C-alpha beads as a LAMMPS data file, in Angstrom:
LAMMPS data file: protein, C-alpha beads

323 atoms
322 bonds

1 atom types
1 bond types

-500.0 500.0 xlo xhi
-500.0 500.0 ylo yhi
-500.0 500.0 zlo zhi

Masses

1 110.0

Atoms # bond

1 1 1 -429.962 148.785 454.450
2 1 1 -433.410 147.271 454.188
3 1 1 -436.264 149.774 454.446
4 1 1 -437.460 148.112 457.682
5 1 1 -434.018 148.061 459.354
6 1 1 -433.777 149.853 462.699
7 1 1 -431.487 152.832 462.146
8 1 1 -430.249 154.997 465.009
9 1 1 -429.200 158.585 464.265
10 1 1 -427.204 159.961 467.193
11 1 1 -427.457 163.748 467.143
12 1 1 -430.553 164.001 464.939
13 1 1 -431.291 167.622 465.844
14 1 1 -428.029 169.116 464.621
15 1 1 -427.025 170.266 461.159
16 1 1 -425.606 166.855 460.231
17 1 1 -428.096 164.622 462.039
18 1 1 -431.200 166.461 460.860
19 1 1 -430.002 166.193 457.252
20 1 1 -429.473 162.445 457.730
21 1 1 -432.965 162.100 459.193
22 1 1 -434.582 163.922 456.249
23 1 1 -432.595 161.901 453.702
24 1 1 -433.521 158.564 455.261
25 1 1 -437.180 159.536 455.551
26 1 1 -437.235 160.640 451.906
27 1 1 -435.763 157.279 450.879
28 1 1 -438.541 155.368 452.636
29 1 1 -436.823 154.230 455.832
30 1 1 -439.576 153.994 458.421
31 1 1 -437.871 152.455 461.458
32 1 1 -435.729 155.400 462.521
33 1 1 -434.534 155.740 466.087
34 1 1 -433.827 159.158 467.605
35 1 1 -433.394 160.553 471.128
36 1 1 -432.961 164.100 472.344
37 1 1 -430.232 165.010 474.830
38 1 1 -432.919 165.231 477.539
39 1 1 -433.928 161.641 476.777
40 1 1 -430.404 160.226 476.463
41 1 1 -427.135 161.790 477.617
42 1 1 -424.568 160.288 475.255
43 1 1 -421.705 161.125 477.631
44 1 1 -423.268 158.742 480.167
45 1 1 -421.862 155.255 479.520
46 1 1 -424.486 153.366 481.541
47 1 1 -427.351 155.220 479.859
48 1 1 -425.963 154.551 476.369
49 1 1 -425.382 150.868 477.048
50 1 1 -428.911 150.497 478.453
51 1 1 -430.365 152.241 475.410
52 1 1 -428.540 149.967 472.952
53 1 1 -429.419 146.858 474.944
54 1 1 -433.099 147.807 474.846
55 1 1 -433.382 149.095 471.269
56 1 1 -430.884 146.856 469.394
57 1 1 -430.352 149.084 466.323
58 1 1 -429.139 147.452 463.106
59 1 1 -427.295 150.521 461.812
60 1 1 -425.848 153.570 463.569
61 1 1 -424.929 157.041 462.319
62 1 1 -422.800 158.999 464.820
63 1 1 -423.612 162.629 464.067
64 1 1 -423.620 163.669 467.724
65 1 1 -420.745 165.896 468.797
66 1 1 -419.891 169.028 470.718
67 1 1 -419.093 171.567 468.000
68 1 1 -418.398 175.290 467.772
69 1 1 -416.405 178.062 466.131
70 1 1 -412.915 179.376 466.839
71 1 1 -413.953 181.306 469.963
72 1 1 -415.664 178.305 471.550
73 1 1 -412.752 176.000 470.734
74 1 1 -410.319 178.427 472.364
75 1 1 -412.518 179.072 475.395
76 1 1 -413.588 175.508 476.213
77 1 1 -410.854 173.088 475.037
78 1 1 -411.419 170.703 477.964
79 1 1 -415.115 170.288 477.167
80 1 1 -414.403 169.767 473.470
81 1 1 -412.020 166.864 474.014
82 1 1 -413.819 165.402 477.049
83 1 1 -417.371 165.386 475.689
84 1 1 -416.482 164.220 472.195
85 1 1 -414.304 161.386 473.477
86 1 1 -417.089 160.273 475.808
87 1 1 -419.855 160.417 473.174
88 1 1 -418.045 158.454 470.495
89 1 1 -416.475 155.954 472.906
90 1 1 -419.829 155.093 474.459
91 1 1 -421.567 154.747 471.090
92 1 1 -418.885 152.702 469.326
93 1 1 -418.467 150.301 472.240
94 1 1 -422.218 149.864 472.716
95 1 1 -422.600 149.210 468.984
96 1 1 -420.094 146.371 469.215
97 1 1 -421.685 144.949 472.357
98 1 1 -425.067 144.826 470.626
99 1 1 -424.035 143.486 467.205
100 1 1 -424.724 146.587 465.108
101 1 1 -424.240 145.608 461.446
102 1 1 -422.642 148.841 460.241
103 1 1 -421.666 152.096 461.910
104 1 1 -420.804 155.417 460.283
105 1 1 -418.716 157.814 462.367
106 1 1 -418.760 161.421 461.179
107 1 1 -415.541 163.310 461.742
108 1 1 -414.280 166.620 460.423
109 1 1 -411.708 167.954 457.985
110 1 1 -409.910 169.541 460.962
111 1 1 -408.343 166.125 461.675
112 1 1 -405.807 166.923 458.951
113 1 1 -402.614 168.912 459.653
114 1 1 -402.693 172.714 459.598
115 1 1 -400.234 172.893 456.708
116 1 1 -401.408 169.729 454.998
117 1 1 -400.569 169.281 451.291
118 1 1 -403.532 170.236 449.118
119 1 1 -405.875 168.647 448.324
120 1 1 -405.940 166.665 451.566
121 1 1 -405.801 162.914 451.051
122 1 1 -406.961 160.446 453.685
123 1 1 -403.434 159.136 454.201
124 1 1 -402.165 162.606 455.246
125 1 1 -403.691 162.112 458.695
126 1 1 -401.124 162.651 461.513
127 1 1 -398.274 163.583 459.173
128 1 1 -397.619 167.013 460.779
129 1 1 -399.008 169.317 463.540
130 1 1 -402.714 170.186 463.783
131 1 1 -404.255 173.656 463.813
132 1 1 -403.844 174.811 467.432
133 1 1 -407.233 176.529 467.763
134 1 1 -409.233 173.318 467.393
135 1 1 -406.659 170.679 468.330
136 1 1 -408.711 169.185 471.245
137 1 1 -411.716 168.644 468.976
138 1 1 -409.535 167.293 466.160
139 1 1 -407.738 164.857 468.466
140 1 1 -411.059 163.550 469.756
141 1 1 -412.174 162.893 466.176
142 1 1 -408.848 161.214 465.363
143 1 1 -409.370 158.981 468.382
144 1 1 -412.782 158.080 466.950
145 1 1 -411.142 157.042 463.686
146 1 1 -408.642 154.873 465.557
147 1 1 -411.412 153.351 467.643
148 1 1 -413.379 152.357 464.541
149 1 1 -410.190 150.939 463.049
150 1 1 -409.282 149.033 466.225
151 1 1 -412.728 147.476 466.589
152 1 1 -412.664 146.467 462.919
153 1 1 -409.302 144.753 463.392
154 1 1 -410.066 143.062 466.698
155 1 1 -413.755 142.231 466.404
156 1 1 -414.389 142.171 462.656
157 1 1 -416.872 145.040 462.891
158 1 1 -417.883 147.211 459.940
159 1 1 -417.275 150.737 461.219
160 1 1 -416.430 153.462 458.706
161 1 1 -415.289 157.026 459.435
162 1 1 -416.225 159.749 456.974
163 1 1 -414.701 163.227 456.996
164 1 1 -417.033 165.905 455.640
165 1 1 -415.597 169.220 454.566
166 1 1 -417.106 172.467 455.935
167 1 1 -420.900 172.086 455.989
168 1 1 -423.782 174.524 455.749
169 1 1 -427.529 174.207 455.330
170 1 1 -430.867 173.888 457.181
171 1 1 -430.603 173.560 460.944
172 1 1 -427.282 175.374 461.227
173 1 1 -426.170 177.321 464.297
174 1 1 -426.435 181.094 463.772
175 1 1 -425.233 182.185 467.212
176 1 1 -423.226 185.439 466.906
177 1 1 -420.250 184.119 468.905
178 1 1 -419.967 180.355 468.337
179 1 1 -421.144 179.695 464.786
180 1 1 -419.090 178.620 461.769
181 1 1 -418.206 180.940 458.923
182 1 1 -421.243 180.625 456.601
183 1 1 -423.973 180.967 459.257
184 1 1 -421.939 183.748 460.897
185 1 1 -421.754 185.662 457.605
186 1 1 -425.445 185.075 456.848
187 1 1 -426.376 186.588 460.187
188 1 1 -423.924 189.478 459.818
189 1 1 -425.124 190.462 456.355
190 1 1 -428.787 190.036 457.273
191 1 1 -428.496 192.244 460.359
192 1 1 -426.511 194.837 458.396
193 1 1 -429.246 194.835 455.757
194 1 1 -431.974 195.235 458.401
195 1 1 -430.077 198.095 460.068
196 1 1 -429.114 199.828 456.799
197 1 1 -425.457 199.585 457.817
198 1 1 -422.804 201.002 455.510
199 1 1 -420.443 198.034 455.827
200 1 1 -419.930 194.520 457.154
201 1 1 -416.628 193.572 458.784
202 1 1 -415.178 190.147 458.040
203 1 1 -412.288 188.678 460.027
204 1 1 -408.921 188.191 458.332
205 1 1 -407.542 189.107 454.941
206 1 1 -410.149 187.180 452.951
207 1 1 -407.428 185.297 451.064
208 1 1 -407.583 181.974 452.918
209 1 1 -409.589 179.344 451.104
210 1 1 -412.256 176.878 452.164
211 1 1 -414.398 174.157 450.634
212 1 1 -418.122 174.025 451.448
213 1 1 -420.638 171.212 451.110
214 1 1 -424.418 171.519 451.402
215 1 1 -425.593 169.423 454.352
216 1 1 -428.250 167.594 452.317
217 1 1 -425.535 166.411 449.902
218 1 1 -423.428 165.242 452.836
219 1 1 -426.346 163.191 454.165
220 1 1 -426.909 161.631 450.762
221 1 1 -423.250 160.567 450.619
222 1 1 -423.484 158.990 454.098
223 1 1 -426.566 156.958 453.201
224 1 1 -424.848 156.001 449.925
225 1 1 -421.947 154.535 451.939
226 1 1 -424.205 152.569 454.250
227 1 1 -425.943 151.039 451.225
228 1 1 -422.782 149.901 449.445
229 1 1 -422.595 146.152 448.721
230 1 1 -420.495 144.198 451.217
231 1 1 -417.704 143.605 448.719
232 1 1 -417.280 147.380 448.259
233 1 1 -417.930 148.469 451.828
234 1 1 -415.387 146.002 453.211
235 1 1 -412.613 147.595 451.123
236 1 1 -413.110 150.893 452.992
237 1 1 -412.717 149.559 456.530
238 1 1 -408.936 149.871 456.863
239 1 1 -406.189 147.287 456.920
240 1 1 -404.072 145.720 459.640
241 1 1 -400.613 146.992 458.740
242 1 1 -398.935 144.669 461.246
243 1 1 -400.415 141.609 459.513
244 1 1 -400.452 142.403 455.799
245 1 1 -398.002 145.319 455.495
246 1 1 -400.588 147.644 453.947
247 1 1 -401.535 150.904 455.659
248 1 1 -405.080 152.081 454.901
249 1 1 -407.323 154.057 457.229
250 1 1 -411.077 153.353 457.475
251 1 1 -411.617 156.944 456.337
252 1 1 -413.274 158.522 453.300
253 1 1 -413.413 162.262 452.625
254 1 1 -416.768 163.815 451.686
255 1 1 -416.627 167.083 449.773
256 1 1 -417.023 168.764 446.417
257 1 1 -413.353 168.921 445.401
258 1 1 -413.411 172.704 444.843
259 1 1 -412.773 175.651 447.152
260 1 1 -413.083 179.434 447.184
261 1 1 -411.546 182.303 449.107
262 1 1 -413.298 183.847 452.096
263 1 1 -413.581 187.038 450.055
264 1 1 -415.414 185.121 447.322
265 1 1 -417.595 183.554 449.983
266 1 1 -418.438 186.928 451.533
267 1 1 -419.252 188.372 448.109
268 1 1 -421.639 185.491 447.401
269 1 1 -423.375 185.701 450.781
270 1 1 -423.761 189.454 450.268
271 1 1 -425.545 188.828 446.959
272 1 1 -427.796 186.077 448.358
273 1 1 -428.813 188.167 451.386
274 1 1 -429.209 191.344 449.329
275 1 1 -426.912 193.618 451.321
276 1 1 -425.831 196.666 449.306
277 1 1 -423.074 198.079 451.523
278 1 1 -419.319 197.485 451.609
279 1 1 -417.285 194.546 452.885
280 1 1 -414.338 195.475 455.120
281 1 1 -411.690 192.897 456.039
282 1 1 -410.210 193.224 459.535
283 1 1 -406.633 192.101 458.896
284 1 1 -405.807 192.303 462.620
285 1 1 -407.840 189.113 463.104
286 1 1 -406.407 185.648 462.297
287 1 1 -406.915 183.885 458.976
288 1 1 -406.699 180.395 460.496
289 1 1 -405.436 177.582 458.229
290 1 1 -404.437 178.960 454.775
291 1 1 -406.309 176.351 452.742
292 1 1 -408.460 173.270 453.386
293 1 1 -409.463 171.372 450.266
294 1 1 -410.429 167.707 450.436
295 1 1 -409.185 165.109 447.998
296 1 1 -412.441 163.339 447.095
297 1 1 -411.094 160.958 444.469
298 1 1 -411.866 157.951 446.668
299 1 1 -415.488 159.117 446.982
300 1 1 -415.820 159.901 443.270
301 1 1 -414.349 156.541 442.322
302 1 1 -417.186 154.891 444.228
303 1 1 -419.666 156.766 442.047
304 1 1 -420.951 159.615 444.254
305 1 1 -420.862 163.341 443.355
306 1 1 -422.324 166.384 445.123
307 1 1 -425.067 168.006 443.047
308 1 1 -426.154 171.207 444.847
309 1 1 -425.065 174.476 443.258
310 1 1 -423.286 176.624 445.862
311 1 1 -425.374 179.761 445.398
312 1 1 -428.583 177.719 445.420
313 1 1 -427.449 176.014 448.615
314 1 1 -426.737 179.384 450.224
315 1 1 -430.200 180.593 449.223
316 1 1 -431.736 177.561 450.967
317 1 1 -429.590 178.220 454.042
318 1 1 -430.664 181.879 454.130
319 1 1 -434.320 180.888 453.813
320 1 1 -433.807 178.532 456.768
321 1 1 -432.232 181.369 458.775
322 1 1 -435.207 183.632 458.022
323 1 1 -437.623 180.902 459.051

Bonds

1 1 1 2
2 1 2 3
3 1 3 4
4 1 4 5
5 1 5 6
6 1 6 7
7 1 7 8
8 1 8 9
9 1 9 10
10 1 10 11
11 1 11 12
12 1 12 13
13 1 13 14
14 1 14 15
15 1 15 16
16 1 16 17
17 1 17 18
18 1 18 19
19 1 19 20
20 1 20 21
21 1 21 22
22 1 22 23
23 1 23 24
24 1 24 25
25 1 25 26
26 1 26 27
27 1 27 28
28 1 28 29
29 1 29 30
30 1 30 31
31 1 31 32
32 1 32 33
33 1 33 34
34 1 34 35
35 1 35 36
36 1 36 37
37 1 37 38
38 1 38 39
39 1 39 40
40 1 40 41
41 1 41 42
42 1 42 43
43 1 43 44
44 1 44 45
45 1 45 46
46 1 46 47
47 1 47 48
48 1 48 49
49 1 49 50
50 1 50 51
51 1 51 52
52 1 52 53
53 1 53 54
54 1 54 55
55 1 55 56
56 1 56 57
57 1 57 58
58 1 58 59
59 1 59 60
60 1 60 61
61 1 61 62
62 1 62 63
63 1 63 64
64 1 64 65
65 1 65 66
66 1 66 67
67 1 67 68
68 1 68 69
69 1 69 70
70 1 70 71
71 1 71 72
72 1 72 73
73 1 73 74
74 1 74 75
75 1 75 76
76 1 76 77
77 1 77 78
78 1 78 79
79 1 79 80
80 1 80 81
81 1 81 82
82 1 82 83
83 1 83 84
84 1 84 85
85 1 85 86
86 1 86 87
87 1 87 88
88 1 88 89
89 1 89 90
90 1 90 91
91 1 91 92
92 1 92 93
93 1 93 94
94 1 94 95
95 1 95 96
96 1 96 97
97 1 97 98
98 1 98 99
99 1 99 100
100 1 100 101
101 1 101 102
102 1 102 103
103 1 103 104
104 1 104 105
105 1 105 106
106 1 106 107
107 1 107 108
108 1 108 109
109 1 109 110
110 1 110 111
111 1 111 112
112 1 112 113
113 1 113 114
114 1 114 115
115 1 115 116
116 1 116 117
117 1 117 118
118 1 118 119
119 1 119 120
120 1 120 121
121 1 121 122
122 1 122 123
123 1 123 124
124 1 124 125
125 1 125 126
126 1 126 127
127 1 127 128
128 1 128 129
129 1 129 130
130 1 130 131
131 1 131 132
132 1 132 133
133 1 133 134
134 1 134 135
135 1 135 136
136 1 136 137
137 1 137 138
138 1 138 139
139 1 139 140
140 1 140 141
141 1 141 142
142 1 142 143
143 1 143 144
144 1 144 145
145 1 145 146
146 1 146 147
147 1 147 148
148 1 148 149
149 1 149 150
150 1 150 151
151 1 151 152
152 1 152 153
153 1 153 154
154 1 154 155
155 1 155 156
156 1 156 157
157 1 157 158
158 1 158 159
159 1 159 160
160 1 160 161
161 1 161 162
162 1 162 163
163 1 163 164
164 1 164 165
165 1 165 166
166 1 166 167
167 1 167 168
168 1 168 169
169 1 169 170
170 1 170 171
171 1 171 172
172 1 172 173
173 1 173 174
174 1 174 175
175 1 175 176
176 1 176 177
177 1 177 178
178 1 178 179
179 1 179 180
180 1 180 181
181 1 181 182
182 1 182 183
183 1 183 184
184 1 184 185
185 1 185 186
186 1 186 187
187 1 187 188
188 1 188 189
189 1 189 190
190 1 190 191
191 1 191 192
192 1 192 193
193 1 193 194
194 1 194 195
195 1 195 196
196 1 196 197
197 1 197 198
198 1 198 199
199 1 199 200
200 1 200 201
201 1 201 202
202 1 202 203
203 1 203 204
204 1 204 205
205 1 205 206
206 1 206 207
207 1 207 208
208 1 208 209
209 1 209 210
210 1 210 211
211 1 211 212
212 1 212 213
213 1 213 214
214 1 214 215
215 1 215 216
216 1 216 217
217 1 217 218
218 1 218 219
219 1 219 220
220 1 220 221
221 1 221 222
222 1 222 223
223 1 223 224
224 1 224 225
225 1 225 226
226 1 226 227
227 1 227 228
228 1 228 229
229 1 229 230
230 1 230 231
231 1 231 232
232 1 232 233
233 1 233 234
234 1 234 235
235 1 235 236
236 1 236 237
237 1 237 238
238 1 238 239
239 1 239 240
240 1 240 241
241 1 241 242
242 1 242 243
243 1 243 244
244 1 244 245
245 1 245 246
246 1 246 247
247 1 247 248
248 1 248 249
249 1 249 250
250 1 250 251
251 1 251 252
252 1 252 253
253 1 253 254
254 1 254 255
255 1 255 256
256 1 256 257
257 1 257 258
258 1 258 259
259 1 259 260
260 1 260 261
261 1 261 262
262 1 262 263
263 1 263 264
264 1 264 265
265 1 265 266
266 1 266 267
267 1 267 268
268 1 268 269
269 1 269 270
270 1 270 271
271 1 271 272
272 1 272 273
273 1 273 274
274 1 274 275
275 1 275 276
276 1 276 277
277 1 277 278
278 1 278 279
279 1 279 280
280 1 280 281
281 1 281 282
282 1 282 283
283 1 283 284
284 1 284 285
285 1 285 286
286 1 286 287
287 1 287 288
288 1 288 289
289 1 289 290
290 1 290 291
291 1 291 292
292 1 292 293
293 1 293 294
294 1 294 295
295 1 295 296
296 1 296 297
297 1 297 298
298 1 298 299
299 1 299 300
300 1 300 301
301 1 301 302
302 1 302 303
303 1 303 304
304 1 304 305
305 1 305 306
306 1 306 307
307 1 307 308
308 1 308 309
309 1 309 310
310 1 310 311
311 1 311 312
312 1 312 313
313 1 313 314
314 1 314 315
315 1 315 316
316 1 316 317
317 1 317 318
318 1 318 319
319 1 319 320
320 1 320 321
321 1 321 322
322 1 322 323
């Protein structure tokens, strides 16, 4: 991407989009295009098509999505599949209609089966049932992958889907009911510290394992992909199995390649926040998927590695929460 290229970041105010915006600004990109939800409703097809027709971006990052924790996914499954399908469909189609050079669609590790072999390779997609609690969201993201793949096959576009592991960092959502695990724990331990509570209760047994990636590292990987030479980038865009007999998704995992248990996570957050009480695990609550570790060999083979120490990343996230 040339430094003067017009780059549109859909969803620039969220955890993912804001990290992309900071990374691009730090790298000297000065022609960045952003719109708030009030300025552009991405679920509105006519509005999106008018925006693309007027602005003509060269590159597009799709970081916009309706996201939430387990409670939100269970409570509002219709909104999660409806809104996410609408957002990505409108953006991908408008990108093709307006000759966008490259598009990066950000998915989620929840696209992989609930009991997926570990670590999760890109080709394990759709090999067994999904986790029921976030199936509508996961299916929407899978549809986004297929849409990128279909447009690449039919129109010769250059649309790549990347699947980040669990993210945390500046700009996260710390709502007590609909946040993800790290921001939820940061808030819990902070409030317990402020209230001099004797203990913090964490859902589940603490034995299930998760992988976590600092959002600034994720953004760096995304910009790395968009700057790959054509001869490398083209190898990531999937293959037409019907024509050449080779099955390859236009998907690359983004992660660190290491995981830790929720107990280890809670212990680390406790240290970073400075809470001196006990941690109690409520085993009556669900553990969710037993393990979710990404296979990042494809990413590493391209030459990119995450470089933020986990405890240091948590300290930055906690400072952001305090601010």
